[in-house]
N, C-alpha and C positions, 0 to 999 in steps of 0.2 A: 246397330249398334255401335258405339265408339269404343275400342279397341284400350285397355291399360285406365288408369285412375287419373283424371282429369285435376291439376292442382289449382288452387285460387289464382287467376291474376296480378294480384295484392301481395302477396305474401312475397316477403322478402327471405332469400334463401342465403344464412352466414357461415361461409365456408372458413377452414384455416383459423378459428376463431380460438380465443382464449378471453372467457369471464375473468371481469375484475368484481369481485362484490365485496359489500360494506353493508353491516345489520346495523338499523336505529330504530330502537325498539320492537316490537315485536315483526317488524317485516324486515326484508331483504334487499337490498339492490342492487343492481349489477349492470354494467356497461360491457357492451360487447368489443374486442382489441383483436389487433393481428397477433400474432405469435412472435413470442421476441423482442416487439417493438416496444412492450410496457418496460420489461428491466432495462434496456437501452434508455427511454424517456426519465427514467428514476433516476440514472448515473451520468443524463445530461447528454448520452453521446446524438439522442434524437432529440429535437428543439421545440419539434412540432406535432401539435398533435392531430394535426389533421393527418398523418402518418401512421398515427397510431390508433385511432378508430377507426371501427368499421360502420357505424352508425352514430348519429349525433342525438341519442336516445338513451333513456335512463327505463331499465329494464324494471319489473318483481322477478320476472321469468324469462330470461334473453333466450332460452333455447325452445322456448315455443312462443316468442315475439309477445307476451305479453307487458305492456309497457305499465309503467308509473304514472297515474294520474297526476294531475296538478295540486290535488287536496293532500295526496300520499306525501309527494316532496316538500311540502310545506309544512305536513307535520314532521316530518323526518329531519328535512334540512334548515329548516325557517323560510322565510320572504326571500329566498337570494335567487339570481338568476340560473337558469339552466345550466351555462357555460360553468360558473362556479362550485356548482353540483359535481358536473363531469368530474372537473379539475381533482376534487375532493375523496373523491373514489379513484380515479386513475393513481392519485399519489399517495394515497393511505390505505385501499383497499385490499383484501387479501385475492390472490392471484391465482387463479385455477390452473395449473399447467397440468400435461399429459407424465407418466412416466417417461417416455422417450425424450419429451423436450427439456425434463427436468435433469437426467441424466448428460444428455447434452451440456446444458448448461454447465452443470459439474464436472465435467471432461475439457469445456473451455475455458473455465477460473482456475483448473488444477494446471494444464500447460502453463497459463499466463506467468502463475505462481513459481511453477520450478523453472521456466526460463529468467527469471529478474533472480532468481537467488543462484542460479547456474551463473550468473553473469557477473555477481558480485562476491562469491569465493571463491576462493585458490586453495592447493595445495602449499601449505606454509614453506615447504623446504623448495619446490620447484617453480613455484608461482604461476604454474598450470591452472587453466580450469577443469572441473570435473564433467564430465558428460553430463545429461540430463538424468541419464538412465540410473550411475551412480548416486545423485544427491536425492532420487524417488526411492532408493534402496534405504537412504541414510532418514530419512523423512519417516516410510514405513516403519522403521526399526524404532524410532522414537513413539510413533502412535501405538506400536505394539507395547512400548514400556510405559505408558501413559494408562494403561487399561488393569497394569499389576500395581503391589504397591511398590512405595516411592522408597527406593534404597539408595545406599549412598555412594558418590559419584567415583567414579574410580582415579585415583589422584596422577597417573601418569596422562590421562584422557580429559584436560582441564585448559582452557583459556582463561585470560583473565578476569573474563566472564563471571566462570565459573569461581573463582580464587573470591571474587568482592563479594557475588552472593554470599559465600559460605561466611565471608568475613563479616559480613552485617547479619546473619543468621536469614538469609532470607528465601524463597524457596526457589529452585531454578528454572524457567520455565518449561512449560510442557507443548507438546504439540499431540493436538489428535487428531489432525487432518483438515482439507479442505472443504471449507465450504460457500455456498453462494449468496450467504446473507449478509459478507463482507468485502469491502477492497478489497482487491488484488496485492496492491500496495503494502496494506499494513499486514493481512496475511503473510505475504513474503517477508517483511521486516520482523515479524514473530518467531517465523522459520527459521530464519539468520539466526535470531537470538537462541532459540533452543539448540539450533547444531552446533554453533560458538560455545554454548555452556555444556552441552553434552559430549562432543566431541565422536560422533560414532564413526567418522573417519576424520583423519586431519583436516583442520579447516581454518580457513584464516580470513579475514577480509581483504580485498584487491585494496590496496593502495592507489590512494590519487597521487597525480603529478600536478604540481601547482607554479605559477610564477607571483613573488608577491613583490611589486614594488613598494617602496618608502620614500619619501626626502630623506635626503643626508643630516637634514637639521634636527629631525626627531630622533633620530638613529640612538641618541645618549641618553633621551628620556628613560627616567628611572621608571619602571614596573612594579607598585607595589606586591602584587604575589604573582608570579609565573605562573599561568594557568599550563594543564594539561590533559590531554586527548582523553577521552576515555577508551580501555584499551590498550592503555601503555604500557598495563604491566606494571607500575607503582602502586601500591595503595595511595588513595587519598579521599576527600572528603568531599571533591568536587575541584581543589585548587592545589597545587604543591605547594610548601611551605617555605618558598626559595625566592631571592629577589634577584633582580637584573633588570637590564635596560632592554628596548624597547629590541634592540637588533639581537642579542642575546635569547630574549626570550620565543623572535621569532625562529630562530636559529634551532632553538630546542623542539621545537614543534616539527619542523624538518628532519625526519628521520636518515634521509638522503642526500646530501647536499650533489646536486650536480653542476652546476656554476654558480657563480657570483660575480656583479660586475656592476662599476659605479659610471655614470656620467650623466652630465649636463643636470647637476644636482640630484641625481637621486639615485638609488642602491637597488639592486633588482637580484634576486635571488630563485633557483631554480630546482626544483627535488620533488621526492616524494613525499608524501604523509599520510597517517592512519586515517582516514573517512571523517572521525570524529575531531579531528582537528580542524577541518575549514572553520565551522562556524566560530571557534577559538579564532582562529588568526583573523577572519571579518571583525569580529567583533575590537581587536587588537588593535589593527591599522584604521577601523572607525571613529575607534576613539580618543587614538593619538595622532592622527593626520588631518581628521576635517575635510575629509573629502580627497583628500592630495593623494592618497595611498590608494592600492587596491590589490585584491586578490585572483585572480585569473585559473579556472580549473582548464588545463590542456589536454588531460586524460582523465577520465571519470570512473578508471578500472586499469592499473598497471599488471597486462596479462602476457606470462613467458609462451611463444606461438613459435620457438624452435623447436625442431623436429628432433 
């Protein structure tokens, strides 16, 4: 007698599998994919569906190998090609993952968010970056606060975002932690807004180092209202109510001028600016030089690395 159980020769075993499910009417349709590949595909990190799908089939019960019939697919999705049905489920279906996979994805997202925040914020006095551990503790503190009743922020622990929010009667941004349903950059931006508003530790945006080049022929052109970067510390409704020429406006947006030079009909200034000034400078140069001027980013974040 044969020893053990003989498996059917036509049975396909699916391993390392994650199921993506979509309900249409009274039936649930499933596709079998490789773990972690679905998230990468939805974020457009992975482009080729061939690297995501285990089988080019739609199931009613993938774990049992029960395929959806053509009649089932037509009833649920209409008379469209199988490839489009699979794409619809892959893009919009509910991804079933295990506890370990879910925690691994959350840890990866948290690490990415923390690294972005740590590279963009500095101690305002020393201009040094904080360790990722200190950023984690600061965000954990904000998370704990978000579960408690809203209280008035400390006056000595606020920056321009805090003051602006209070002046406009706006609620300060809250931080409730990292999730896997949103982009890491968007979450990092929100985390920075919350940190700057609440100041659990002294924080400021790292300044950018720029080179602005402008034709000398437009330097004395008048600017009706000189813009101010957000976070400049001055109350504003989007624009400062001052007037000046192009050169004065550029210098007004540069916090610390390193050098100025004029050569060949062009004026150049190198200096550090608040990150919010970059778009204002680009708009100013584009609007007054008609493509003859430029704004170059020399350093995305000026950081003091001295011992």
